[in-house]
C-alpha positions as a printed Julia matrix, in Angstrom:
355×3 Matrix{Float64}:
 205.83  -103.9   104.98
 205.2   -100.29  105.97
 205.81   -99.05  109.49
 202.33   -97.5   109.37
 200.88  -100.99  109.61
 201.1   -100.65  113.39
 199.31   -97.33  113.44
 195.8    -97.56  114.83
 192.91   -95.97  112.93
 190.15   -96.9   110.57
 190.35   -97.5   106.83
 187.58   -98.15  104.32
 188.82  -100.78  101.92
 185.81  -103.04  102.5
 183.17  -100.33  102.8
 181.95   -97.14  101.18
 184.22   -94.12  100.88
 182.6    -92.53  103.88
 182.78   -95.49  106.24
 182.75   -94.72  109.94
 184.31   -96.57  112.8
 184.45  -100.36  112.39
 185.6   -103.43  114.3
 189.05  -104.99  114.66
 190.8   -106.6   111.7
 193.69  -109.03  111.7
 196.67  -107.6   109.82
 199.36  -110.11  110.73
 199.39  -113.6   112.19
 202.42  -115.66  113.17
 202.54  -119.14  114.69
 205.57  -119.85  116.84
 207.6   -122.93  115.85
 207.61  -126.07  117.95
 211.19  -125.3   118.89
 210.56  -121.63  119.68
 212.61  -120.45  122.65
 210.79  -118.35  125.23
 211.08  -114.7   124.15
 209.26  -111.44  124.8
 206.49  -110.79  122.3
 207.84  -107.37  121.3
 211.14  -108.94  120.3
 209.34  -111.84  118.59
 207.33  -109.47  116.36
 210.17  -107.05  115.67
 212.21  -109.94  114.28
 209.38  -110.91  111.92
 208.06  -107.56  110.67
 210.1   -105.29  108.41
 210.61  -101.63  109.31
 208.73  -101.91  112.61
 210.5   -100.74  115.74
 210.28  -102.49  119.08
 208.82   -99.36  120.66
 206.0    -99.35  118.1
 205.19  -102.98  118.88
 205.19  -102.13  122.6
 202.86   -99.19  122.01
 200.46  -101.37  120.01
 200.51  -104.04  122.72
 199.77  -101.46  125.41
 196.75  -100.39  123.35
 195.44  -103.97  123.23
 196.26  -104.64  119.59
 198.64  -107.57  120.06
 196.98  -110.92  120.75
 198.42  -114.22  121.87
 196.06  -117.11  121.18
 193.2   -114.65  120.76
 193.73  -112.63  123.94
 195.38  -109.19  124.32
 198.81  -109.32  125.93
 201.37  -106.82  127.19
 204.83  -106.28  125.65
 206.37  -108.44  128.4
 204.38  -111.53  127.36
 206.67  -114.5   126.73
 205.99  -116.3   123.46
 205.95  -120.09  123.78
 206.08  -122.87  121.17
 202.97  -123.0   118.92
 201.58  -119.7   120.25
 199.46  -117.89  117.65
 200.4   -114.2   117.67
 198.13  -111.7   115.91
 198.2   -107.98  115.25
 194.66  -106.59  115.08
 193.77  -103.02  114.13
 190.46  -101.14  113.72
 190.75  -100.84  109.92
 191.0   -103.35  107.08
 194.5   -104.03  105.65
 195.37  -101.69  102.85
 198.51  -100.1   101.42
 198.29   -96.74   99.7
 200.82   -93.96   99.52
 199.44   -90.57  100.52
 200.58   -87.48   98.62
 200.67   -84.38  100.87
 198.47   -81.59   99.52
 198.29   -77.99  100.65
 194.58   -77.89  101.51
 193.26   -75.39  104.11
 192.22   -76.88  107.43
 189.7    -75.5   109.93
 191.63   -76.15  113.15
 189.69   -75.87  116.4
 192.54   -76.92  118.69
 196.1    -78.15  118.43
 198.92   -79.12  120.79
 201.94   -81.43  120.63
 199.77   -84.56  120.73
 196.45   -83.91  119.0
 194.78   -81.73  116.41
 191.01   -81.17  116.39
 189.4    -80.21  113.09
 186.05   -79.01  111.8
 185.48   -80.83  108.49
 183.33   -79.23  105.82
 180.61   -81.25  104.12
 181.76   -82.67  100.79
 185.3    -83.43  101.9
 186.27   -87.1   101.93
 188.13   -88.05  105.1
 190.28   -90.91  103.87
 191.42   -91.87  100.36
 189.61   -94.76   98.73
 187.06   -95.75   96.1
 188.26   -93.22   93.52
 189.08   -90.45   96.02
 192.85   -90.57   96.31
 193.45   -86.82   96.47
 191.8    -83.79   98.0
 190.99   -85.69  101.19
 191.44   -84.68  104.81
 194.27   -87.2   105.06
 196.1    -85.54  102.16
 195.7    -82.19  103.92
 196.99   -83.55  107.24
 199.93   -85.23  105.52
 200.97   -81.8   104.22
 200.25   -79.78  107.36
 202.07   -82.21  109.66
 204.72   -83.43  107.22
 207.61   -82.51  109.52
 206.45   -84.83  112.29
 208.02   -88.33  112.39
 204.8    -90.29  111.92
 203.85   -88.24  108.83
 207.14   -88.35  106.94
 206.76   -91.75  105.3
 203.73   -90.96  103.13
 201.65   -93.81  104.54
 197.9    -94.14  104.74
 197.05   -93.27  108.33
 197.97   -89.59  108.78
 196.98   -89.61  112.44
 193.26   -90.25  112.07
 191.56   -92.6   114.49
 187.97   -92.17  113.26
 186.03   -90.73  110.36
 182.72   -89.17  109.42
 180.83   -89.44  106.14
 181.89   -87.36  103.15
 178.71   -85.27  103.29
 178.58   -85.03  107.08
 180.14   -81.89  108.51
 181.76   -81.53  111.9
 184.49   -82.45  114.34
 187.3    -84.95  113.97
 190.44   -85.54  116.05
 193.81   -86.71  114.74
 196.89   -87.78  116.66
 200.34   -86.29  116.1
 202.38   -89.1   117.62
 202.27   -92.89  117.77
 201.53   -92.93  121.5
 198.67   -90.46  121.14
 197.39   -92.42  118.14
 197.22   -95.69  120.02
 195.64   -94.21  123.14
 192.98   -92.31  121.23
 192.15   -95.33  119.08
 191.65   -97.42  122.2
 189.12   -94.87  123.5
 187.15   -95.14  120.28
 187.31   -98.92  120.34
 186.08   -98.96  123.95
 183.27   -96.46  123.1
 184.38   -93.96  125.77
 184.35   -91.03  123.34
 181.55   -88.45  123.58
 180.0    -87.89  120.15
 176.95   -85.68  119.72
 175.42   -85.04  116.29
 172.71   -82.64  115.16
 170.34   -83.92  112.48
 167.3    -82.71  110.61
 164.88   -85.59  110.04
 161.55   -86.1   108.36
 158.72   -86.13  110.88
 159.16   -86.24  114.65
 160.03   -89.49  116.44
 157.57   -90.64  119.1
 158.54   -90.69  121.9
 160.5    -87.45  121.47
 163.42   -88.93  123.38
 164.58   -92.51  123.15
 167.15   -95.11  122.2
 167.47   -97.04  118.96
 169.15  -100.4   119.3
 169.71  -102.61  116.28
 172.57  -104.47  114.66
 173.91  -102.66  111.59
 175.54  -104.36  108.62
 175.99  -104.08  104.88
 172.63  -104.2   103.08
 171.89  -107.52  101.39
 170.1   -105.82   98.47
 172.25  -102.69   98.04
 175.93  -102.94   98.99
 176.44   -99.17   99.21
 173.86   -98.98  102.0
 173.75  -100.27  105.54
 170.7   -101.83  107.15
 169.37  -102.86  110.55
 169.13  -106.6   111.09
 166.58  -108.13  113.41
 168.69  -111.28  113.6
 171.21  -110.69  116.37
 173.77  -112.81  114.58
 174.0   -110.41  111.62
 175.65  -107.01  111.6
 177.3   -105.27  114.54
 175.72  -104.07  117.77
 174.73  -100.41  117.45
 173.05   -97.98  119.86
 171.89   -94.43  119.11
 170.29   -92.13  121.68
 168.14   -89.37  120.19
 166.24   -86.33  121.45
 163.9    -84.0   119.59
 165.31   -80.52  120.14
 162.7    -78.71  118.04
 159.6    -79.95  116.27
 159.34   -77.94  113.05
 156.13   -79.49  111.78
 156.96   -81.81  108.91
 160.59   -82.13  110.01
 162.34   -82.08  113.36
 165.71   -81.03  114.67
 167.37   -83.81  116.64
 170.37   -84.42  118.84
 171.82   -87.91  118.37
 174.34   -89.28  120.81
 176.36   -92.28  119.67
 177.0    -95.09  122.11
 178.65   -97.11  119.35
 180.11   -95.97  116.05
 179.03   -98.02  113.05
 179.04   -97.15  109.37
 176.18   -94.69  108.63
 174.79   -95.45  112.09
 172.55   -92.42  112.59
 171.37   -92.43  108.98
 170.55   -96.14  109.12
 168.87   -96.05  112.53
 166.72   -93.04  111.64
 165.57   -94.68  108.42
 164.81   -97.82  110.4
 162.36   -96.01  112.69
 160.7    -94.22  109.77
 162.41   -90.83  110.07
 165.15   -90.59  107.42
 167.45   -87.59  107.52
 166.38   -84.66  105.4
 167.78   -84.92  101.83
 169.57   -88.21  102.55
 169.41   -89.65   99.05
 170.93   -93.0    99.99
 168.4    -93.65  102.77
 165.24   -92.24  101.22
 165.28   -88.75  102.68
 165.54   -86.92   99.36
 161.82   -87.51   98.7
 159.01   -85.45  100.21
 157.98   -87.8   103.02
 155.8    -85.49  105.11
 153.5    -82.6   104.31
 150.86   -81.55  101.84
 150.39   -82.08   98.1
 150.21   -78.34   97.39
 152.52   -77.1    94.63
 153.72   -74.24   96.83
 154.8    -76.7    99.54
 156.6    -78.95   97.05
 158.48   -75.93   95.72
 159.43   -74.93   99.27
 160.91   -78.37   99.97
 162.77   -78.35   96.65
 164.25   -74.99   97.59
 165.39   -76.48  100.9
 166.98   -79.41   99.08
 168.83   -76.94   96.85
 170.05   -74.95   99.87
 171.23   -78.14  101.58
 172.42   -80.48   98.8
 173.44   -83.26  101.23
 172.06   -85.23  104.13
 171.35   -83.01  107.15
 173.88   -84.3   109.67
 176.56   -82.44  111.64
 179.07   -83.8   114.17
 178.62   -81.04  116.72
 180.46   -82.27  119.83
 183.5    -84.45  120.37
 184.79   -85.27  123.84
 187.74   -87.47  124.78
 190.48   -87.93  127.35
 193.72   -86.26  126.33
 196.12   -89.09  125.43
 199.06   -87.56  127.33
 197.71   -85.37  130.13
 194.65   -87.49  130.93
 192.5    -84.36  131.12
 188.96   -84.38  129.69
 188.69   -82.46  126.4
 185.45   -81.32  124.79
 184.96   -79.41  121.55
 181.91   -78.01  119.79
 181.35   -76.86  116.21
 178.31   -74.71  115.37
 175.87   -75.7   112.65
 177.32   -74.93  109.2
 175.62   -72.32  107.07
 173.7    -74.75  104.83
 172.06   -76.62  107.7
 171.39   -73.47  109.7
 169.77   -71.86  106.64
 167.39   -74.77  106.06
 166.46   -75.05  109.74
 165.55   -71.36  109.72
 163.51   -71.83  106.52
 161.44   -74.52  108.25
 160.97   -72.31  111.3
 159.63   -69.49  109.13
 157.46   -71.88  107.16
 155.94   -73.26  110.35
 155.32   -69.77  111.73
 153.68   -68.63  108.51
 151.44   -71.73  108.41
 150.39   -71.26  112.03
 149.38   -67.66  111.41
 147.15   -68.52  108.46
């Protein structure tokens, strides 16, 4: 058993390589014997899990990841005969050794507890599904290799959330176990501020609104997610959107996440008939709005070539600092590819209006 098994972040063993934040998964479960003497839960678990310190169990319990009979308990909880003790974490169980790699990082902020990064599109966040090197985790494992929680070569490397491979923008990673647990709890409780900028086909009506719909793995295509009308399927998901600029056949949007499900913005926008521009997986890589003129088709193809990915950028990330308790907020400007295509559509709209 690796000590990283009590780290708190998200993995993607059961989803696509670019899975976002998920629910809680049971990693360990122990049932106390009939003759179990009354003992603190941190001692109970330390005696049953290899290479896991009592302080790490206490930290996980403080973050709400230790359950007794299905309910979160504190480290001082006294285990009784036949109690069912579980360790639940916001990522599926998986064991992979991470090889540190010297990959440049775009660091927006760093202190003793956290590091805030601006991820480029095309970079996988976490190893999995054929991407076991060249990931953000490999880069963090190298950059922070002298810190205690990064020395063992385990799978977590401080991350508590993720964004899609072809989504650009801000991520935060923890540099200590305490910071890791406290940040992960904020994500699990949906108290993190996350604002994305997207370019979508068409313009939603009304121009500002909320999309609510359970999201789960597609029944017909397992690499996609879909919105389920049946409330018993999928996971509750809420996206708030606002049209920032109507560019004619496309629109620039701000999307604020209330929850964080796999492909949430991409799935919700497809659901309301406005897929993200050049989102191949969700239908946005076809010409969905506009004319049949050859010149227009060529213009769109040129935009696809300039932005060879779905048009989504994690612009703002806000959270409470895990040690100081101070509010932190970071912003990353639109990357060159998205900014270029947005400007192309502005010029196209201006030229059309003047004709």
